[in-house]
N, CA, C and O of each residue as an XYZ file, in Angstrom:
568
protein
N      31.062     57.259     -0.474
C      31.344     55.845     -0.223
C      32.836     55.598     -0.392
O      33.425     56.003     -1.394
N      33.434     54.950      0.565
C      34.860     54.649      0.515
C      35.042     53.200      0.094
O      34.854     52.284      0.894
N      35.404     53.000     -1.156
C      35.490     51.631     -1.671
C      36.632     50.838     -1.051
O      36.523     49.620     -0.904
N      37.734     51.506     -0.681
C      38.847     50.798     -0.045
C      38.431     50.246      1.317
O      38.746     49.105      1.655
N      37.721     51.066      2.094
C      37.244     50.615      3.409
C      36.226     49.493      3.253
O      36.255     48.522      4.008
N      35.326     49.617      2.281
C      34.323     48.568      2.061
C      34.974     47.285      1.545
O      34.510     46.186      1.849
N      36.050     47.423      0.763
C      36.774     46.252      0.282
C      37.428     45.514      1.458
O      37.395     44.285      1.514
N      38.014     46.256      2.385
C      38.580     45.649      3.592
C      37.486     44.959      4.395
O      37.668     43.841      4.878
N      36.352     45.631      4.533
C      35.226     45.056      5.286
C      34.821     43.718      4.688
O      34.585     42.762      5.427
N      34.736     43.632      3.380
C      34.338     42.385      2.718
C      35.389     41.296      2.909
O      35.045     40.137      3.140
N      36.665     41.660      2.813
C      37.733     40.672      3.006
C      37.711     40.120      4.430
O      37.896     38.921      4.637
N      37.486     40.995      5.408
C      37.422     40.563      6.810
C      36.252     39.597      7.012
O      36.418     38.539      7.620
N      35.082     39.954      6.509
C      33.902     39.102      6.697
C      34.077     37.770      5.957
O      33.673     36.727      6.471
N      34.664     37.790      4.772
C      34.936     36.526      4.064
C      35.851     35.637      4.893
O      35.629     34.429      4.980
N      36.876     36.222      5.500
C      37.788     35.480      6.365
C      37.037     34.909      7.574
O      37.228     33.750      7.943
N      36.187     35.731      8.180
C      35.413     35.272      9.333
C      34.509     34.103      8.946
O      34.467     33.090      9.644
N      33.785     34.244      7.832
C      32.855     33.183      7.402
C      33.595     31.878      7.112
O      33.087     30.793      7.394
N      34.781     31.990      6.554
C      35.582     30.813      6.246
C      35.858     29.979      7.496
O      35.932     28.752      7.431
N      36.007     30.656      8.629
C      36.378     29.987      9.878
C      35.213     29.843     10.866
O      35.376     29.239     11.926
N      34.066     30.380     10.534
C      32.903     30.391     11.438
C      32.004     29.190     11.137
O      31.046     29.293     10.370
N      32.326     28.065     11.746
C      31.584     26.841     11.465
C      30.133     26.924     11.922
O      29.260     26.298     11.320
N      29.865     27.689     12.979
C      28.491     27.808     13.454
C      27.626     28.580     12.459
O      26.516     28.148     12.149
N      28.114     29.709     11.954
C      27.362     30.453     10.930
C      27.171     29.604      9.682
O      26.133     29.677      9.024
N      28.172     28.804      9.363
C      28.035     27.892      8.224
C      26.929     26.873      8.505
O      26.117     26.589      7.625
N      26.890     26.318      9.729
C      25.843     25.354     10.087
C      24.466     26.004     10.013
O      23.504     25.374      9.573
N      24.366     27.268     10.445
C      23.088     27.976     10.355
C      22.637     28.138      8.909
O      21.443     28.274      8.644
N      23.578     28.124      7.977
C      23.263     28.364      6.571
C      23.302     29.843      6.228
O      22.614     30.287      5.308
N      24.095     30.605      6.956
C      24.180     32.051      6.748
C      24.744     32.356      5.370
O      25.730     31.763      4.932
N      24.098     33.287      4.707
C      24.568     33.837      3.438
C      24.780     35.335      3.649
O      23.875     36.038      4.100
N      25.962     35.811      3.325
C      26.265     37.234      3.461
C      25.703     37.951      2.239
O      26.074     37.650      1.105
N      24.798     38.908      2.482
C      24.164     39.650      1.398
C      24.868     40.968      1.095
O      25.012     41.350     -0.067
N      25.306     41.661      2.148
C      25.926     42.970      1.951
C      26.813     43.301      3.146
O      26.463     43.036      4.296
N      27.954     43.880      2.851
C      28.886     44.306      3.887
C      29.443     45.667      3.491
O      29.901     45.866      2.366
N      29.394     46.589      4.429
C      30.055     47.887      4.312
C      30.680     48.157      5.674
O      30.330     47.510      6.661
N      31.586     49.094      5.729
C      32.217     49.417      7.003
C      31.153     49.688      8.062
O      30.313     50.573      7.899
N      31.195     48.913      9.156
C      30.254     49.083     10.257
C      28.845     48.584      9.989
O      27.925     48.914     10.737
N      28.659     47.803      8.948
C      27.317     47.363      8.522
C      27.402     45.945      7.964
O      28.395     45.571      7.340
N      26.348     45.160      8.198
C      26.226     43.870      7.514
C      24.752     43.501      7.372
O      23.908     43.903      8.173
N      24.473     42.730      6.337
C      23.125     42.178      6.116
C      23.327     40.742      5.670
O      24.016     40.471      4.687
N      22.703     39.812      6.424
C      22.861     38.386      6.154
C      21.491     37.713      6.167
O      20.513     38.285      6.648
N      21.431     36.490      5.631
C      20.154     35.759      5.662
C      20.395     34.281      5.871
O      21.502     33.773      5.695
N      19.315     33.602      6.255
C      19.335     32.152      6.421
C      17.912     31.626      6.267
O      16.939     32.368      6.411
N      17.811     30.335      5.972
C      16.524     29.657      5.910
C      16.421     28.717      7.106
O      17.351     27.963      7.392
N      15.296     28.767      7.798
C      15.074     27.961      8.998
C      14.801     26.508      8.606
O      14.013     26.226      7.703
N      15.479     25.589      9.314
C      15.333     24.155      9.058
C      14.606     23.473     10.214
O      14.510     24.031     11.308
N      14.096     22.266      9.971
C      13.272     21.578     10.971
C      14.038     21.239     12.242
O      13.429     21.164     13.310
N      15.345     21.031     12.169
C      16.094     20.708     13.389
C      16.288     21.918     14.300
O      16.924     21.809     15.348
N      15.748     23.059     13.911
C      15.844     24.281     14.708
C      14.590     24.523     15.558
O      14.473     25.553     16.222
N      13.657     23.567     15.531
C      12.393     23.672     16.263
C      12.585     23.324     17.736
O      13.336     22.409     18.077
N      11.897     24.064     18.604
C      11.932     23.750     20.040
C      10.749     22.853     20.414
O      10.018     22.392     19.537
N      10.564     22.611     21.684
C       9.501     21.735     22.173
C       8.100     22.298     22.013
O       7.125     21.576     22.223
N       7.975     23.550     21.652
C       6.661     24.175     21.445
C       6.256     24.180     19.973
O       5.185     24.682     19.631
N       7.099     23.628     19.098
C       6.777     23.563     17.672
C       7.107     24.841     16.915
O       6.722     24.992     15.756
N       7.812     25.756     17.555
C       8.293     26.955     16.858
C       9.817     26.952     16.928
O      10.409     26.141     17.641
N      10.439     27.846     16.198
C      11.896     27.867     16.155
C      12.467     28.346     17.487
O      11.976     29.305     18.082
N      13.494     27.672     17.931
C      14.187     28.015     19.173
C      14.695     29.450     19.093
O      15.259     29.857     18.077
N      14.496     30.216     20.162
C      14.926     31.608     20.190
C      16.411     31.790     19.954
O      16.846     32.843     19.488
N      17.192     30.765     20.275
C      18.630     30.834     20.056
C      19.004     30.953     18.596
O      20.087     31.438     18.269
N      18.119     30.516     17.709
C      18.401     30.609     16.273
C      18.372     32.070     15.830
O      19.302     32.538     15.172
N      17.310     32.791     16.187
C      17.232     34.224     15.843
C      18.370     34.987     16.525
O      18.993     35.858     15.918
N      18.634     34.653     17.787
C      19.723     35.303     18.516
C      21.048     35.062     17.795
O      21.838     35.989     17.613
N      21.285     33.831     17.390
C      22.550     33.483     16.737
C      22.709     34.187     15.397
O      23.803     34.641     15.063
N      21.629     34.282     14.627
C      21.693     34.995     13.355
C      22.047     36.460     13.603
O      22.913     37.016     12.928
N      21.377     37.081     14.573
C      21.663     38.476     14.897
C      23.088     38.632     15.407
O      23.764     39.605     15.074
N      23.546     37.687     16.207
C      24.895     37.740     16.749
C      25.935     37.654     15.634
O      26.968     38.319     15.701
N      25.674     36.847     14.618
C      26.585     36.770     13.469
C      26.613     38.092     12.711
O      27.685     38.572     12.342
N      25.440     38.686     12.475
C      25.398     39.984     11.792
C      26.150     41.037     12.607
O      26.882     41.857     12.052
N      25.962     41.007     13.923
C      26.661     41.901     14.847
C      28.171     41.712     14.710
O      28.906     42.690     14.570
N      28.632     40.477     14.748
C      30.067     40.189     14.645
C      30.642     40.689     13.325
O      31.725     41.273     13.292
N      29.913     40.455     12.240
C      30.413     40.886     10.929
C      30.483     42.411     10.837
O      31.414     42.952     10.240
N      29.514     43.098     11.419
C      29.507     44.567     11.362
C      30.570     45.170     12.277
O      31.244     46.123     11.884
N      30.733     44.641     13.475
C      31.654     45.288     14.423
C      33.107     44.905     14.205
O      33.997     45.577     14.726
N      33.373     43.852     13.456
C      34.754     43.443     13.196
C      35.269     43.854     11.830
O      36.462     43.709     11.563
N      34.411     44.364     10.956
C      34.837     44.505      9.570
C      35.774     45.677      9.269
O      36.157     45.883      8.117
N      36.144     46.441     10.291
C      37.217     47.434     10.120
C      38.589     46.794     10.356
O      39.614     47.475     10.371
N      38.581     45.468     10.541
C      39.792     44.693     10.806
C      40.365     44.999     12.186
O      41.581     45.001     12.380
N      39.476     45.257     13.136
C      39.848     45.405     14.542
C      39.059     44.341     15.295
O      37.831     44.398     15.359
N      39.777     43.364     15.868
C      39.115     42.276     16.575
C      38.260     42.837     17.703
O      38.763     43.483     18.622
N      36.965     42.581     17.617
C      35.993     43.088     18.592
C      35.169     41.919     19.113
O      34.792     41.024     18.357
N      34.897     41.938     20.408
C      34.139     40.854     21.031
C      32.915     41.423     21.735
O      32.903     42.588     22.135
N      31.898     40.600     21.881
C      30.663     41.038     22.525
C      30.924     41.352     23.994
O      31.560     40.582     24.713
N      30.421     42.491     24.412
C      30.514     42.924     25.808
C      29.151     42.787     26.472
O      29.051     42.405     27.638
N      28.095     43.105     25.710
C      26.729     42.999     26.218
C      25.789     42.868     25.027
O      25.952     43.558     24.020
N      24.812     41.985     25.144
C      23.815     41.818     24.086
C      22.439     41.634     24.716
O      22.311     41.185     25.855
N      21.425     41.988     23.955
C      20.051     41.711     24.375
C      19.196     41.546     23.129
O      19.524     42.042     22.051
N      18.101     40.841     23.306
C      17.201     40.620     22.173
C      15.756     40.719     22.651
O      15.423     40.313     23.765
N      14.919     41.261     21.796
C      13.475     41.266     22.014
C      12.859     40.433     20.902
O      13.038     40.725     19.720
N      12.126     39.382     21.296
C      11.428     38.532     20.332
C      10.044     39.123     20.107
O       9.301     39.352     21.062
N       9.696     39.370     18.854
C       8.450     40.067     18.541
C       7.417     39.134     17.930
O       6.238     39.206     18.275
N       7.848     38.253     17.021
C       6.940     37.295     16.384
C       7.615     35.928     16.355
O       8.843     35.845     16.329
N       6.822     34.851     16.358
C       7.430     33.514     16.280
C       8.019     33.255     14.893
O       7.626     33.865     13.899
N       8.964     32.337     14.867
C       9.625     31.932     13.628
C       9.278     30.476     13.381
O       9.198     29.683     14.319
N       9.070     30.122     12.109
C       8.640     28.773     11.735
C       9.599     28.159     10.719
O      10.386     28.861     10.085
N       9.519     26.839     10.576
C      10.308     26.121      9.581
C      10.034     26.717      8.201
O       8.897     27.056      7.871
N      11.079     26.837      7.414
C      11.080     27.387      6.054
C      11.007     28.910      6.008
O      11.048     29.486      4.921
N      10.899     29.581      7.160
C      10.999     31.042      7.141
C      12.394     31.429      6.658
O      13.380     30.755      6.954
N      12.455     32.501      5.927
C      13.733     33.073      5.491
C      13.944     34.331      6.316
O      13.161     35.278      6.247
N      15.015     34.322      7.095
C      15.292     35.425      8.004
C      16.441     36.274      7.477
O      17.442     35.752      6.986
N      16.282     37.577      7.584
C      17.331     38.524      7.212
C      17.662     39.344      8.449
O      16.774     39.886      9.107
N      18.949     39.428      8.757
C      19.425     40.237      9.880
C      20.253     41.381      9.317
O      21.192     41.169      8.550
N      19.892     42.595      9.710
C      20.608     43.788      9.253
C      21.203     44.493     10.462
O      20.482     44.937     11.355
N      22.535     44.591     10.478
C      23.258     45.221     11.585
C      23.670     46.631     11.179
O      24.355     46.831     10.176
N      23.236     47.608     11.982
C      23.534     49.018     11.703
C      24.288     49.602     12.895
O      23.837     49.534     14.038
N      25.429     50.166     12.595
C      26.258     50.768     13.626
C      25.608     52.044     14.156
O      25.177     52.909     13.394
N      25.552     52.133     15.484
C      25.017     53.314     16.146
C      26.139     54.185     16.709
O      26.018     55.407     16.790
N      27.232     53.528     17.094
C      28.376     54.230     17.685
C      29.641     53.441     17.379
O      29.671     52.222     17.547
N      30.684     54.130     16.931
C      31.983     53.521     16.684
C      33.025     54.269     17.500
O      33.540     55.305     17.078
N      33.327     53.727     18.676
C      34.310     54.359     19.540
C      35.640     53.634     19.486
O      35.769     52.594     18.839
N      36.627     54.190     20.169
C      37.957     53.584     20.204
C      37.939     52.222     20.894
O      38.603     51.285     20.451
N      37.172     52.120     21.982
C      37.178     50.855     22.726
C      35.836     50.123     22.707
O      35.774     48.962     23.111
N      34.771     50.762     22.253
C      33.466     50.102     22.177
C      32.734     50.485     20.890
O      33.057     51.478     20.239
N      31.754     49.678     20.551
C      30.871     49.951     19.427
C      29.474     49.471     19.783
O      29.310     48.456     20.461
N      28.474     50.203     19.324
C      27.080     49.839     19.586
C      26.369     49.585     18.269
O      26.485     50.368     17.326
N      25.627     48.475     18.213
C      24.954     48.044     16.979
C      23.524     47.636     17.279
O      23.242     47.005     18.298
N      22.626     48.006     16.375
C      21.238     47.552     16.426
C      21.033     46.615     15.242
O      21.417     46.923     14.114
N      20.424     45.476     15.518
C      20.187     44.474     14.485
C      18.702     44.146     14.456
O      18.135     43.698     15.453
N      18.078     44.371     13.306
C      16.684     43.973     13.100
C      16.667     42.679     12.306
O      17.408     42.517     11.337
N      15.811     41.761     12.733
C      15.614     40.511     11.996
C      14.203     40.516     11.443
O      13.233     40.693     12.181
N      14.098     40.321     10.142
C      12.798     40.257      9.479
C      12.659     38.901      8.787
O      13.642     38.218      8.502
N      11.399     38.537      8.527
C      11.155     37.292      7.787
C      10.863     37.615      6.325
O      10.950     38.766      5.899
N      10.515     36.579      5.568
C      10.286     36.727      4.129
C       9.096     37.637      3.808
O       8.968     38.117      2.682
N       8.235     37.871      4.784
C       7.103     38.792      4.597
C       7.463     40.210      5.037
O       6.619     41.106      5.072
N       8.758     40.387      5.374
C       9.286     41.662      5.863
C       8.665     42.081      7.190
O       8.604     43.268      7.508
N       8.198     41.086      7.972
C       7.717     41.343      9.323
C       8.903     41.328     10.270
O       9.755     40.444     10.192
N       8.959     42.301     11.159
C       9.999     42.332     12.176
C       9.731     41.201     13.160
O       8.667     41.153     13.777
N      10.679     40.301     13.308
C      10.475     39.184     14.242
C      11.321     39.325     15.511
O      11.004     38.728     16.540
N      12.393     40.113     15.436
C      13.216     40.332     16.623
C      14.089     41.568     16.450
O      14.428     41.962     15.334
N      14.444     42.168     17.585
C      15.385     43.290     17.597
C      16.483     42.961     18.608
O      16.205     42.616     19.756
N      17.717     43.075     18.164
C      18.903     42.719     18.944
C      19.759     43.969     19.101
O      19.906     44.759     18.168
N      20.315     44.133     20.280
C      21.251     45.239     20.519
C      22.549     44.637     21.006
O      22.549     43.793     21.902
N      23.667     45.070     20.416
C      24.963     44.542     20.805
C      25.975     45.635     21.072
O      26.122     46.576     20.293
N      26.672     45.494     22.189
C      27.774     46.378     22.538
C      29.041     45.544     22.452
O      29.130     44.482     23.068
N      30.027     46.020     21.689
C      31.272     45.271     21.546
C      32.426     46.022     22.196
O      32.391     47.240     22.376
N      33.442     45.253     22.539
C      34.701     45.794     23.048
C      35.749     45.618     21.956
O      35.893     44.531     21.397
N      36.470     46.674     21.656
C      37.498     46.634     20.610
C      38.862     46.331     21.241
O      39.288     46.990     22.189
N      39.531     45.313     20.687
C      40.877     44.972     21.136
C      41.884     45.731     20.281
O      41.502     46.564     19.459
N      43.147     45.447     20.471
C      44.181     46.061     19.636
C      44.726     45.076     18.600
O      45.818     45.267     18.064
N      43.950     44.014     18.324
C      44.385     42.979     17.382
C      43.666     43.131     16.045
O      42.556     43.660     15.976
N      44.314     42.662     14.993
C      43.728     42.625     13.654
C      43.263     41.209     13.343
O      43.794     40.246     13.897
N      42.276     41.074     12.463
C      41.788     39.764     12.049
C      42.563     39.215     10.847
O      42.820     38.014     10.760
N      42.927     40.099      9.931
C      43.684     39.692      8.745
C      44.849     40.654      8.569
O      44.835     41.774      9.080
N      45.868     40.190      7.827
C      47.041     41.055      7.565
C      46.776     41.989      6.409
O      47.643     42.784      6.047
């Protein structure tokens, strides 16, 4: 384990969260950050319900997208989404506690591939997200 790299990863994600008003609105809590990895959680609120009485799919997508962003940017290399997809497996309901875990599959010079599993409080898999990022030549923090 490289503590210096993990320390940088945490500083980058803290900086991102400070400025990420959408993740703040979601109620995202950062649980764990390591180089190329993140685990976050949130609690579903009633204003996140769609017209069918279940949680809007964009909520699970957004949680996974935040975990993806935290994992692919935490080496302090500004990275942006190039391609994403999600598979919805189970419905999400008000008061569910969702955890998104982003695991790096590939770390290249110009791209990175991440798989993100979202589970609920019963540890049931509710969605699987795949994200491909493009790496720029910019840093997020000094």
